[in-house]
C-alpha positions as CSV (number, residue, x, y, z in Angstrom):
1,M,0.0,0.0,0.0
2,G,3.0,2.3,0.3
3,A,1.6,4.3,3.2
4,P,4.8,5.9,4.4
5,L,5.7,6.9,0.9
6,G,2.4,8.8,0.6
7,I,4.0,11.6,2.5
8,Y,6.0,12.5,-0.6
9,S,3.5,11.9,-3.5
10,S,-0.1,12.7,-4.0
11,H,-0.4,9.7,-6.4
12,I,0.9,7.3,-3.7
13,E,-1.1,9.0,-1.0
14,R,-4.3,8.5,-3.1
15,L,-3.7,4.7,-2.9
16,T,-3.5,4.9,0.9
17,H,-7.1,6.1,1.2
18,F,-8.3,2.6,0.1
19,R,-6.6,0.8,3.0
20,L,-9.7,-1.2,3.9
21,W,-9.9,-2.4,0.3
22,W,-6.3,-3.4,0.3
23,L,-6.8,-5.3,3.6
24,L,-9.7,-7.2,2.0
25,L,-7.5,-8.1,-1.0
26,L,-4.8,-9.3,1.3
27,V,-7.3,-11.6,3.1
28,V,-8.5,-13.0,-0.2
29,L,-4.9,-13.6,-1.3
30,A,-4.2,-15.4,2.1
31,I,-7.1,-17.7,1.5
32,H,-6.0,-18.3,-2.1
33,F,-2.5,-19.2,-1.1
34,T,-3.7,-21.3,1.8
35,R,-5.6,-23.5,-0.6
36,R,-2.5,-23.8,-2.7
37,R,-0.5,-24.6,0.4
38,R,2.0,-21.8,-0.1
39,I,2.5,-21.3,3.6
40,A,5.5,-18.9,3.3
41,I,3.4,-16.6,1.1
42,V,0.4,-16.9,3.4
43,L,2.5,-15.9,6.4
44,L,4.0,-12.9,4.5
45,T,0.5,-11.8,3.4
46,L,-0.9,-12.1,6.9
47,A,2.1,-10.2,8.3
48,I,1.5,-7.3,5.8
49,A,-2.2,-7.3,6.6
50,A,-1.5,-7.1,10.4
51,W,1.0,-4.3,9.9
52,S,-1.6,-2.4,7.8
53,A,-4.5,-3.0,10.2
54,W,-2.6,-2.0,13.3
55,P,-3.0,1.8,13.0
56,L,-6.8,1.2,12.6
57,L,-7.3,-0.6,15.9
58,P,-8.0,2.6,17.9
59,Y,-11.1,3.1,15.8
60,W,-12.7,-0.1,17.0
61,S,-11.1,-0.5,20.5
62,S,-13.0,0.3,23.6
63,H,-12.3,3.7,25.2
64,R,-13.1,4.3,28.8
65,H,-14.2,7.9,29.2
66,A,-13.5,9.8,32.3
67,E,-16.3,11.3,34.3
68,D,-17.5,14.5,32.6
69,S,-16.5,17.6,34.4
70,T,-18.3,20.2,32.3
71,P,-21.6,20.5,30.5
72,P,-21.4,18.6,27.1
73,L,-20.5,20.6,24.0
74,R,-22.3,19.4,20.8
75,V,-20.4,20.3,17.6
76,I,-21.1,19.6,14.0
77,A,-18.9,19.7,10.9
78,W,-20.7,19.5,7.5
79,N,-19.8,20.1,3.9
80,L,-23.1,21.4,2.5
81,L,-22.1,21.1,-1.1
82,W,-22.5,24.5,-2.6
83,E,-24.9,23.4,-5.3
84,N,-27.1,21.4,-3.0
85,P,-30.7,22.3,-3.8
86,H,-32.2,20.8,-0.5
87,K,-31.7,23.9,1.6
88,A,-35.0,23.7,3.5
89,E,-34.2,20.1,4.4
90,A,-30.7,21.0,5.6
91,L,-32.1,23.9,7.6
92,A,-34.6,21.7,9.3
93,W,-32.0,19.2,10.2
94,L,-29.6,21.8,11.7
95,Q,-32.4,23.3,13.7
96,F,-33.3,19.9,15.1
97,Q,-29.7,19.1,16.2
98,D,-29.6,22.0,18.7
99,A,-25.8,22.1,18.5
100,D,-23.5,24.5,20.3
101,L,-21.0,25.0,17.5
102,I,-21.4,24.3,13.7
103,L,-18.8,24.5,11.0
104,L,-20.3,24.6,7.5
105,T,-18.1,24.3,4.4
106,E,-19.0,25.1,0.8
107,C,-21.4,27.5,2.5
108,T,-22.2,30.1,-0.3
109,L,-23.9,33.5,0.1
110,E,-27.1,31.8,-1.1
111,W,-26.7,29.2,1.6
112,Q,-26.2,32.0,4.2
113,R,-29.5,33.5,3.1
114,A,-31.3,30.1,3.3
115,L,-29.9,29.5,6.8
116,A,-30.9,33.0,8.1
117,P,-33.4,31.4,10.5
118,L,-30.5,30.1,12.5
119,Q,-29.4,33.6,13.4
120,D,-31.3,33.8,16.7
121,R,-29.9,30.5,17.9
122,Y,-26.4,31.3,16.7
123,P,-25.8,35.0,17.2
124,H,-22.0,34.7,16.9
125,R,-20.7,33.9,13.4
126,I,-17.6,34.1,11.2
127,H,-17.7,33.7,7.5
128,S,-14.8,33.3,5.1
129,G,-16.1,36.0,2.9
130,R,-15.8,33.7,-0.1
131,D,-18.5,32.2,-2.3
132,G,-18.9,28.9,-4.0
133,A,-16.9,25.9,-2.7
134,E,-14.6,28.3,-0.7
135,G,-17.4,29.6,1.5
136,M,-17.1,28.6,5.1
137,W,-19.3,29.6,8.1
138,L,-18.7,29.1,11.8
139,L,-21.9,29.4,13.9
140,S,-21.7,29.6,17.6
141,R,-24.0,30.0,20.6
142,F,-21.0,31.5,22.5
143,P,-19.0,34.7,21.8
144,L,-16.2,34.4,19.2
145,D,-13.0,36.4,19.0
146,P,-12.3,38.1,15.7
147,P,-10.5,35.6,13.4
148,D,-6.7,35.5,13.7
149,P,-4.9,37.7,11.2
150,E,-4.1,34.7,9.1
151,G,-7.4,33.0,10.1
152,I,-8.8,33.5,6.6
153,A,-6.0,32.3,4.3
154,A,-5.4,33.6,0.8
155,N,-5.4,30.3,-1.0
156,K,-8.0,28.1,0.6
157,P,-9.8,29.8,3.5
158,W,-9.8,28.5,7.0
159,I,-11.1,30.0,10.3
160,S,-9.0,30.2,13.4
161,T,-10.5,31.8,16.5
162,I,-11.3,31.5,20.2
163,V,-14.8,30.4,21.3
164,H,-15.7,31.6,24.8
165,S,-17.8,28.7,26.0
166,T,-19.4,28.4,29.4
167,A,-16.6,25.9,30.2
168,G,-13.9,28.4,29.2
169,P,-12.0,29.4,26.0
170,I,-11.6,27.0,23.2
171,R,-9.2,27.4,20.2
172,V,-11.3,26.4,17.1
173,L,-9.8,25.7,13.7
174,G,-12.2,25.3,10.8
175,M,-10.6,23.9,7.6
176,H,-11.4,22.9,4.1
177,P,-8.0,22.5,2.4
178,R,-7.5,21.9,-1.3
179,T,-8.2,18.5,-2.8
180,P,-4.6,17.1,-3.5
181,R,-5.1,16.4,-7.2
182,S,-1.7,17.6,-8.3
183,G,1.7,18.5,-6.9
184,A,1.0,22.1,-6.2
185,R,-2.4,21.5,-4.6
186,F,-0.9,18.6,-2.6
187,D,1.7,20.9,-1.3
188,E,-0.8,23.6,-0.4
189,R,-3.0,21.2,1.5
190,N,-0.1,19.8,3.4
191,A,1.2,23.3,4.3
192,Q,-2.1,24.1,5.8
193,Y,-2.0,20.9,7.8
194,D,1.4,21.9,9.2
195,R,0.3,25.4,10.0
196,A,-2.8,24.0,11.8
197,A,-0.7,21.6,13.7
198,A,1.6,24.4,14.8
199,V,-1.3,26.5,16.0
200,A,-2.9,23.5,17.8
201,S,0.3,22.4,19.6
202,A,1.1,25.9,20.8
203,A,-2.3,26.4,22.4
204,D,-2.5,26.0,26.2
205,I,-6.3,25.7,26.1
206,P,-8.7,23.1,24.6
207,V,-8.3,22.8,20.8
208,L,-11.0,21.7,18.4
209,L,-10.1,21.3,14.7
210,M,-12.9,20.3,12.3
211,G,-14.0,20.3,8.7
212,D,-13.7,18.6,5.4
213,L,-10.0,17.9,5.4
214,N,-9.9,16.1,2.1
215,C,-7.9,13.3,3.6
216,T,-8.7,9.9,5.2
217,P,-7.3,8.6,8.4
218,F,-5.2,6.2,6.4
219,S,-3.0,8.9,5.0
220,P,0.5,9.5,6.5
221,W,-0.4,13.3,6.3
222,F,-3.3,12.7,8.6
223,A,-1.1,10.9,11.1
224,R,1.4,13.7,10.9
225,L,-1.3,16.3,11.6
226,L,-2.4,14.3,14.7
227,Q,1.2,13.8,15.9
228,R,2.5,17.4,15.4
229,G,-0.7,19.0,16.6
230,N,-1.0,16.8,19.7
231,L,-4.5,15.9,18.5
232,S,-6.7,12.8,18.6
233,D,-9.5,11.7,16.3
234,T,-12.9,11.8,17.9
235,A,-13.8,8.7,15.9
236,W,-11.4,6.6,18.0
237,G,-13.6,4.0,19.7
238,F,-16.6,4.8,17.5
239,G,-15.6,3.1,14.3
240,L,-14.9,4.5,10.8
241,T,-17.8,5.6,8.6
242,G,-17.6,7.1,5.2
243,T,-18.6,10.8,5.1
244,W,-18.1,11.6,1.4
245,Q,-19.6,9.7,-1.5
246,G,-18.4,10.0,-5.1
247,Q,-18.4,7.6,-8.0
248,G,-19.7,4.8,-5.9
249,V,-17.0,5.1,-3.3
250,R,-17.4,6.3,0.3
251,L,-14.4,7.7,2.2
252,P,-14.1,9.3,5.7
253,I,-12.7,12.7,4.9
254,D,-14.7,14.9,7.2
255,H,-13.3,15.1,10.7
256,I,-13.5,16.5,14.2
257,L,-10.1,16.4,16.0
258,V,-9.4,17.5,19.6
259,N,-6.4,17.8,22.0
260,N,-6.2,16.0,25.3
261,R,-8.2,18.7,27.1
262,F,-11.4,17.1,25.7
263,H,-13.3,13.9,26.6
264,V,-15.3,12.4,23.7
265,I,-18.7,11.4,25.0
266,E,-20.1,10.5,21.6
267,R,-19.3,10.7,17.9
268,H,-21.3,9.7,14.9
269,V,-21.9,10.3,11.2
270,E,-25.5,11.2,10.1
271,L,-27.1,8.5,8.0
272,D,-28.6,11.0,5.5
273,F,-26.7,13.2,3.1
274,H,-29.6,15.8,3.0
275,G,-28.8,16.6,-0.6
276,S,-25.0,17.0,-0.2
277,D,-22.3,14.6,-1.2
278,H,-21.0,14.7,2.4
279,R,-22.7,13.5,5.5
280,P,-22.6,15.6,8.7
281,V,-20.3,14.6,11.5
282,T,-21.4,15.2,15.1
283,A,-19.3,15.0,18.3
284,I,-20.4,15.5,21.9
285,L,-17.5,16.6,24.0
286,S,-16.7,17.7,27.5
287,I,-13.7,19.7,28.8
288,Q,-11.5,18.3,31.5
289,S,-9.7,20.4,34.0
290,A,-6.2,21.6,33.1
291,P,-3.5,19.2,34.3
């Protein structure tokens, strides 16, 4: 699968996104060579499969959560799809969720108008100021600081700010980096990952990073973002579910990541797309006291 080499090449990284398919292929090959009594090849195939599956174990292993010390914080990350015509359906779903913090990507000016009824519930908002697929909107029940000077990037917008929740300040990073279809776009996406990791690791308060990251957990760049940012995936212990669907393939590319100041109470992916090609991701979190 060439996972480590994916750090250098967008073409190799693209192969890593299908790790579950590669694992299935390895199991099929092991069965095939077992029937042919090629024991050495069977053992090699199983060893490669075990090595490939090892990083995925946290997603299905049981996590014991500490007793919650703060009121739960409900957050949603959703790529609306800028051309999604089902705006009334999306609005009704968002209203029903009663979340505390929502990040909407591909949120156009037309989408802003359609979601105007959310204004009373979410009086604090930051928008990327861009239209089309580069529109991004952060909606909050709690006061927001103005975005950081570089919080709305020139190439592909992102939002970096402080949310003043009832449990204390939270550093929030909203991201929708470029799809890594070429060398230049690959480099731009990865540079944004590294910048986000630097911001997250430097924070001495709870950190929440969410959005359509255009990357699966199987990528070495995702692992690098977690490691350098001192972050963890809220999906750990809750399984892996595809969030984006295209050309008959589903991949988990929408994420909610946190630092160790958070406990993850629940995390799930909505069953319905509500007209988008992405499904909403929801996490329920609590903040633990500073060590």
